[in-house]
C-alpha positions in Angstrom: 29.1 -21.1 5.8 25.7 -20.1 4.2 24.9 -17.1 7.3 27.7 -14.9 5.5 26.6 -16.1 2.1 23.3 -14.4 3.0 24.4 -11.5 5.2 26.3 -10.5 2.2 24.0 -11.1 -0.5 21.0 -8.8 1.8 23.1 -6.3 2.1 24.2 -6.3 -1.6 21.9 -7.4 -3.4 18.8 -7.8 -1.5 18.3 -10.5 -2.8 17.1 -14.0 -2.5 18.1 -14.0 1.2 17.0 -11.4 2.6 15.7 -11.4 5.8 13.3 -8.4 6.8 14.4 -4.5 5.3 14.8 -3.8 9.5 14.9 -0.4 11.4 17.6 -1.2 13.0 20.7 0.1 12.4 20.6 4.7 11.9 20.5 9.1 13.2 22.1 11.2 10.2 20.5 10.6 6.8 23.3 11.1 3.5 23.3 14.9 1.8 24.9 12.3 -1.1 23.8 9.0 -1.9 24.8 6.1 -4.7 21.4 4.8 -4.3 18.2 5.6 -3.0 15.5 3.1 -2.8 12.0 3.8 -1.6 8.8 2.3 -1.3 5.3 1.4 1.2 5.0 -1.0 3.1 2.5 -2.9 5.4 3.9 -5.2 8.1 1.8 -7.8 9.6 2.0 -9.5 12.7 0.0 -12.4 14.0 0.3 -14.9 17.0 -1.4 -18.1 17.3 -1.3 -21.7 19.1 -0.7 -24.8 17.1 -2.1 -26.8 18.7 -5.3 -27.0 20.0 -3.5 -28.2 23.3 -1.9 -25.1 23.8 -4.9 -23.6 24.5 -5.0 -23.1 28.4 -1.0 -22.7 28.8 0.0 -18.9 28.1 0.5 -17.0 31.6 -1.0 -13.5 31.7 1.9 -12.0 30.9 2.4 -14.1 27.7 -1.3 -13.2 26.7 -0.6 -9.6 26.6 3.0 -10.2 25.8 2.0 -12.0 22.3 -0.9 -9.6 20.3 -0.7 -8.8 16.7 -0.5 -5.8 15.1 -0.1 -4.3 11.7 2.0 -0.9 10.6 1.6 1.1 7.3 4.7 4.0 6.4 7.1 4.7 3.6 10.8 3.7 3.7 13.5 4.7 2.1 17.2 3.2 2.0 20.1 5.0 0.8 23.9 3.3 0.3 26.0 6.3 0.5 29.4 7.0 -1.4 31.4 4.5 1.8 28.6 1.9 0.9 27.0 2.0 3.6 23.4 1.5 4.2 20.7 3.8 5.6 17.5 4.2 6.2 14.5 6.9 7.1 11.0 5.3 8.3 7.8 7.4 8.5 5.1 5.8 9.6 1.7 6.1 8.6 -0.5 4.4 10.9 -0.3 1.7 13.4 -2.5 -0.5 14.6 -2.7 -2.6 18.1 1.3 -2.2 18.0 1.3 -0.7 22.2 -1.4 -0.8 24.3 -3.3 2.6 23.6 -1.4 4.9 26.7 1.9 5.0 24.9 2.8 7.3 22.5 3.3 4.9 18.6 6.6 6.4 16.6 6.2 8.6 13.9 9.9 8.1 12.9 13.1 5.6 12.9 16.6 6.8 11.2 19.4 4.8 11.1 22.4 7.5 9.7 25.8 7.2 10.2 26.2 8.1 13.4 23.1 6.7 15.3 19.6 5.8 16.1 17.3 8.2 16.3 13.5 7.2 17.3 10.7 9.9 17.2 7.6 9.9 18.5 4.1 11.1 17.4 3.7 14.3 19.8 6.7 14.6 21.9 9.5 14.1 19.3 12.5 12.7 19.9 12.0 9.8 21.7 15.2 7.6 21.8 18.7 8.0 20.0 21.3 4.9 20.6 25.1 5.9 19.2 26.1 3.6 15.8 28.6 0.6 16.6 30.2 -0.9 13.6 30.6 -4.6 14.1 33.5 -5.8 12.8 31.6 -8.7 10.3 29.2 -5.8 9.0 29.1 -5.9 5.1 29.6 -2.7 2.9 28.8 -2.2 -0.5 31.9 -1.7 -3.2 31.3 0.7 -5.5 29.7 -1.3 -7.8 27.8 -3.0 -5.5 26.0 0.1 -4.4 25.2 1.1 -7.3 23.6 -1.5 -8.0 21.4 -1.6 -4.6 17.6 -2.6 -5.1 18.1 -3.1 -9.3 17.2 -6.4 -9.3 18.7 -8.1 -12.9 16.9 -12.4 -11.7 17.9 -13.3 -15.3 19.9 -16.3 -16.0 23.6 -14.9 -15.6 22.0 -14.3 -11.9 20.8 -17.7 -11.5 24.2 -19.7 -12.9 26.2 -16.5 -10.5 24.1 -17.8 -7.4 24.7 -21.3 -8.1 28.5 -20.3 -8.6 28.9 -19.1 -5.1 26.7 -21.8 -3.3 28.7 -24.4 -5.0 31.6 -22.6 -2.7 30.0 -22.6 0.7 30.0 -26.2 2.5 26.2 -27.2 1.5 24.4 -29.8 -0.6 23.9 -27.9 -3.7 21.2 -29.7 -6.2 19.4 -28.1 -8.9 16.4 -29.4 -11.7 14.3 -27.5 -13.5 15.6 -23.7 -13.2 14.8 -25.0 -9.0 17.9 -25.0 -7.1 18.1 -26.7 -3.3 20.6 -25.9 -1.2 21.1 -27.5 2.2 23.4 -27.2 5.7 22.8 -29.1 8.6 20.7 -26.3 9.9 19.0 -24.3 7.0 17.6 -25.3 3.4 17.5 -22.9 1.0 15.3 -22.4 -2.9 15.3 -20.5 -6.2 13.1 -21.0 -7.7 13.9 -18.8 -11.1 10.8 -19.7 -13.2 8.1 -18.2 -10.4 10.3 -16.1 -9.3 10.3 -17.0 -5.1 12.5 -18.4 -2.7 12.3 -19.9 0.3 14.4 -20.7 3.4 13.0 -23.1 6.7 15.7 -23.2 9.8 16.4 -26.0 12.2 17.1 -26.7 15.7 20.4 -28.8 16.7 17.0 -31.7 17.2 16.3 -31.3 12.9 13.0 -30.0 14.3 11.8 -26.8 12.4 12.1 -23.0 14.0 12.0 -20.9 11.2 10.3 -20.5 7.5 10.1 -17.8 5.2 9.1 -16.9 1.7 9.8 -13.9 -0.6 8.0 -12.8 -3.9 9.8 -11.2 -6.3 7.4 -9.1 -9.3 8.7 -6.5 -11.7 9.7 -3.0 -11.0 7.6 -0.3 -12.8 10.6 -0.4 -15.2 9.1 -4.2 -15.9 12.7 -5.3 -16.7 13.6 -5.7 -13.2 12.5 -7.0 -10.0 11.5 -6.3 -6.6 10.6 -8.2 -3.2 7.3 -8.2 -3.4 5.5 -10.4 -0.3 7.7 -11.3 1.8 5.9 -13.8 4.6 8.4 -15.8 7.5 6.6 -18.2 10.5 8.8 -18.9 13.4 8.2 -21.6 16.4 8.6 -21.1 19.9 7.9 -22.5 23.5 6.2 -20.4 25.9 6.7 -20.3 29.4 4.9 -23.5 30.4 6.5 -24.8 27.2 3.3 -24.8 24.6 4.4 -24.4 21.2 3.7 -20.3 20.3 3.8 -19.6 15.9 4.9 -15.9 15.3 3.7 -14.9 11.1 5.1 -11.6 9.7 3.9 -10.8 6.4 5.9 -7.6 4.7 3.5 -6.3 1.8 5.7 -3.8 -0.6 3.9 -1.1 -2.7 5.6 1.3 -5.2 8.8 0.3 -5.2 10.7 2.6 -6.9 14.8 3.1 -7.4 16.5 6.0 -7.7 19.9 6.3 -9.4 22.7 9.5 -8.9 23.8 10.2 -12.2 27.5 9.7 -12.9 27.4 6.1 -10.6 24.2 4.4 -11.8 25.1 0.7 -14.3 24.2 0.9 -17.5 20.6 -0.1 -18.0 20.0 -3.0 -20.5 17.7 -2.4 -22.9 14.3 -3.3 -21.5 12.8 -6.8 -23.0 8.9 -8.3 -22.8 9.0 -10.1 -19.2 6.6 -11.7 -18.6 5.5 -11.9 -14.5 5.7 -15.1 -13.9 2.8 -14.8 -11.2 1.1 -12.3 -12.7 -2.1 -9.8 -11.7 -3.9 -12.2 -14.2 -3.0 -15.0 -13.5 -3.8 -14.8 -9.7 -7.1 -13.2 -10.7 -7.8 -16.5 -12.8 -7.6 -19.0 -9.7 -8.5 -18.9 -6.2 -7.3 -21.6 -3.0 -9.7 -21.4 -0.7 -9.4 -23.8 2.5 -12.1 -25.2 5.3 -11.9 -24.4 8.1 -10.6 -27.2 11.5 -8.7 -29.4 8.3 -6.0 -30.2 5.8 -8.2 -30.4 3.1 -7.6 -26.3 0.3 -10.2 -26.3 -2.1 -9.0 -24.7 -6.2 -11.7 -22.1 -7.6 -11.9 -21.1 -10.7 -14.7 -19.1 -12.6 -12.2 -18.8 -15.4 -11.4 -22.7 -15.7 -14.8 -23.7 -13.7 -15.1 -27.6 -13.5 -11.9 -28.1 -15.8 -9.2 -30.3 -14.8 -5.9 -29.1 -13.0 -2.6 -30.2 -12.2 -0.9 -29.4 -9.1 1.8 -29.8 -7.0 2.4 -29.1 -3.1 6.0 -28.4 -2.3 7.5 -27.8 1.7 9.6 -24.7 2.2 12.7 -27.1 1.6 11.6 -27.1 -1.6 10.9 -31.2 -1.2 7.6 -32.3 -3.4 4.7 -33.4 -1.0 1.7 -33.6 -3.5 1.7 -33.6 -7.4 -2.0 -35.1 -8.3 -4.6 -34.2 -10.7 -8.0 -32.7 -9.6 -11.3 -31.0 -11.4 -11.9 -27.6 -10.3 -13.6 -27.2 -7.0 -12.9 -30.4 -5.7 -11.4 -31.2 -2.3 -7.7 -31.5 -2.1 -5.8 -32.9 0.9 -2.9 -32.5 2.7 -1.0 -35.6 2.9 -1.0 -36.7 7.0 2.7 -37.5 7.2 3.4 -33.7 6.8 4.0 -31.8 9.5 2.6 -28.3 10.1 4.8 -24.8 8.2 3.8 -23.3 5.1 3.1 -24.9 1.3 3.2 -23.7 -1.8 0.7 -24.8 -4.1 1.8 -25.2 -7.9 -1.1 -24.9 -9.7 0.5 -25.8 -13.6 -2.5 -26.9 -15.8 -2.8 -22.9 -17.0 0.9 -23.4 -17.9 3.5 -25.7 -17.1 6.5 -23.3 -17.1 5.0 -20.2 -15.0 2.8 -22.5 -12.7 1.0 -19.8 -10.7 1.6 -20.3 -6.9 0.0 -19.6 -3.4 0.3 -20.8 -0.2 -1.4 -22.6 2.4 -0.5 -23.0 6.3 -1.1 -26.2 8.2 -1.2 -26.8 11.3 -2.2 -29.4 14.0 -5.4 -28.2 13.8 -5.6 -27.2 10.3 -4.9 -25.3 7.1 -5.0 -21.5 6.9 -3.6 -18.9 4.4 
């Protein structure tokens, strides 16, 4: 099943199907390790109502529960010699995470024996013994040594295509884009832009969540890490109104340490062009109009030049392909459903388009 591949790929290689790097499996940290991955992360969670008709349907309990928040923390992920993933998360700052009278977290550790949660003032707040599930996937020595080492090269692309082809899903590829679909999920991996997305559906075919991960080059310049991960989920309130939860994870200063006798052989560094370089992002801006499904491409460098764009949904379906002049209004198709859409600006380089995203809801579009 695709779920099994998702679980294996996440735990083994932090792959395109990685869900978020959670904090919820920890206690005794390793005295020795095969691989250690460290980074800073900003987590931002927001709640909204896609329809203006739902504005008054939240209960007082829901109004207090569904509030946005932001966290800044450092994360250290260890893979020990038994292939177990352990984590040490240290909080730098939390904004609107809980009521002011509640003590904030300072650290959460997931070790071999359990999960420990520490407060900013009181020390240890909570401990839970760790229980290993039968379905938990442990990494073999080779996989452990390569944890966080994402060589998104042609071999990786072919390996992913082969793995998906063994599952009970429909797989297609076109222009280095893989699409795998089942009755409840669609996954897309764009090898050109190093971007991946997943869309999940309920039993009636209604979209319940979608996520997109953008990979960026590491400091070494020859491997990739998941730089930005955005997830949108929809669920119903007590009175049946639709509530949308948006979570964005932004990772910084991603570094990797490997114990000398366990590390993989590093390949000779090659010149690699990052498909979504900061230069490309600076060339263009995607602007939206409030309370509408209209957006514009703004660019000082390509002022009033003709641009070619393509718009895709999270299932990899192209919903719009058009040419416009820089600054002109572009309307999302009225038939497109609420959700996240990827905007490919392909005029600058047809092989490595600049990619941005727009969120469409019933009342309009927003970032």
